[in-house]
C-alpha positions in Angstrom: 27.1 10.0 -4.3 23.4 9.7 -5.2 22.5 6.7 -7.3 19.4 6.7 -9.6 17.3 3.6 -9.4 14.8 2.9 -12.1 11.8 0.5 -11.8 9.3 -0.7 -14.4 5.8 -1.8 -13.2 5.0 -5.4 -13.4 1.3 -4.7 -13.3 -1.5 -2.3 -12.4 -3.7 -2.3 -9.2 -7.4 -1.7 -9.7 -9.7 -0.6 -6.9 -12.9 1.3 -6.4 -10.9 4.4 -5.3 -10.4 7.0 -7.9 -9.7 9.9 -5.5 -7.7 10.2 -2.3 -10.5 11.8 -0.3 -12.6 9.1 1.4 -10.2 6.2 0.7 -9.2 3.9 3.6 -5.7 4.8 5.0 -4.6 1.2 5.6 -5.9 -2.3 4.7 -7.3 -2.7 8.2 -9.8 0.0 7.2 -10.6 -1.6 3.9 -12.1 -4.8 5.2 -14.0 -6.6 2.4 -13.3 -4.0 -0.3 -12.4 -5.9 -3.5 -9.9 -5.1 -6.2 -7.8 -6.7 -8.8 -4.1 -6.7 -9.7 -3.5 -7.2 -13.4 0.0 -8.6 -13.9 1.8 -7.9 -17.3 1.6 -11.2 -19.3 5.4 -11.5 -19.4 5.4 -12.0 -15.7 2.4 -14.5 -15.6 4.7 -17.5 -15.0 5.9 -15.9 -11.8 2.4 -16.3 -10.3 2.9 -20.1 -10.1 2.4 -21.4 -6.5 1.0 -18.0 -5.3 -2.5 -19.5 -5.0 -1.4 -21.3 -1.9 -1.2 -18.1 0.1 -4.1 -16.3 1.7 -2.3 -13.0 2.0 0.2 -11.1 -0.2 2.1 -7.9 0.1 1.8 -5.5 -2.7 4.7 -3.1 -3.3 3.7 -0.1 -5.4 4.5 3.3 -6.6 2.4 6.2 -5.1 2.1 7.5 -8.7 0.0 10.6 -7.7 2.3 11.8 -5.0 4.7 14.6 -5.7 7.2 16.2 -3.4 7.7 15.6 0.3 8.4 17.2 3.6 10.7 15.8 6.2 8.0 16.4 8.9 4.4 15.7 8.1 1.1 15.5 9.9 -0.2 11.9 9.6 -3.8 10.9 9.3 -4.0 9.5 12.8 -2.4 12.4 14.6 -2.5 16.3 14.9 1.2 16.5 15.6 3.9 16.8 13.0 6.1 13.7 12.9 9.3 12.7 11.1 8.4 11.4 7.7 10.0 8.1 8.3 7.9 7.5 11.4 4.7 7.6 9.3 3.2 5.9 6.3 2.5 9.1 4.5 2.5 8.7 0.7 4.6 11.8 -0.1 8.1 10.5 0.3 11.6 10.9 -1.2 10.8 7.5 -2.9 7.1 7.2 -3.0 6.8 3.5 -2.4 3.8 2.0 -0.7 3.1 -1.5 0.8 -0.2 -3.2 1.6 -0.8 -6.6 2.9 -4.1 -7.7 1.2 -6.1 -11.0 1.1 -5.7 -13.0 -2.0 -9.0 -14.6 -3.0 -8.4 -15.9 -6.4 -6.0 -16.0 -9.4 -7.4 -16.2 -12.9 -4.7 -16.2 -15.6 -2.7 -13.0 -15.0 -5.4 -11.4 -12.7 -5.2 -11.5 -8.9 -8.4 -10.9 -7.0 -7.9 -9.3 -3.7 -9.7 -7.9 -0.7 -8.9 -5.3 1.9 -7.5 -3.0 -0.7 -6.6 0.5 0.3 -4.9 1.6 -2.9 -5.9 4.1 -5.6 -7.2 2.7 -8.9 -4.5 2.6 -11.6 -1.6 2.4 -9.2 1.6 0.8 -10.8 2.6 -2.4 -9.1 6.4 -2.9 -8.5 6.5 -6.3 -6.8 4.5 -9.0 -4.9 5.7 -10.9 -1.8 3.8 -13.7 0.0 2.8 -12.7 3.5 4.2 -15.2 6.0 3.4 -14.6 9.6 6.5 -16.3 10.8 8.6 -14.0 8.6 6.5 -10.8 8.8 5.2 -10.7 12.4 8.0 -10.2 15.0 7.2 -11.5 18.5 7.8 -8.3 20.3 7.1 -4.9 18.7 7.0 -1.3 19.8 4.9 1.1 17.5 6.1 4.4 18.9 3.7 7.4 18.7 1.1 5.1 17.1 0.6 3.1 20.3 -2.5 4.9 21.3 -3.7 5.7 17.8 -3.3 2.6 15.5 -6.8 1.3 16.1 -8.1 4.5 14.4 -6.8 3.1 11.1 -9.9 0.9 10.8 -12.3 3.9 10.6 -10.1 6.9 9.4 -10.5 7.8 5.8 -8.1 9.7 3.6 -8.6 13.5 3.2 -6.9 16.1 1.1 -3.7 16.5 3.3 -1.4 14.6 0.9 -3.0 15.9 -2.3 -0.4 17.4 -4.6 -0.3 21.2 -4.4 0.2 23.0 -7.7 
């Protein structure tokens, strides 16, 4: 039985990127790019103690993604891959994550850097980035092993733009 899950945004992410084309594909390729995260005022109290962290994980809704394919050609490869072995935005549940640098908090506005997210993206949650929790000692990165360094210079193109 399929269960429907509803989420309401807790804020909005703002960045210089209004279109997919030319946008960094990961925070590693967005070094120094600044943005803000405006938290709904009813959640402002939840920001207490967050200023002690240098990095946070933003969890958000790919609000402009529609539909999905179980196989997709990711940005860093010319081969179709299983969707769940990629970070492609067009997914059954279009949820994205980005670890960004937190530079300041003023009232209900987070100032961040290394942002790779479209302007106006709905924010679902924030988690503090903790290396001891979030960086396992031994990892394998599958098909990305020889391609992951490309994320620093690869920009988004039209491949995940919604087709009418």
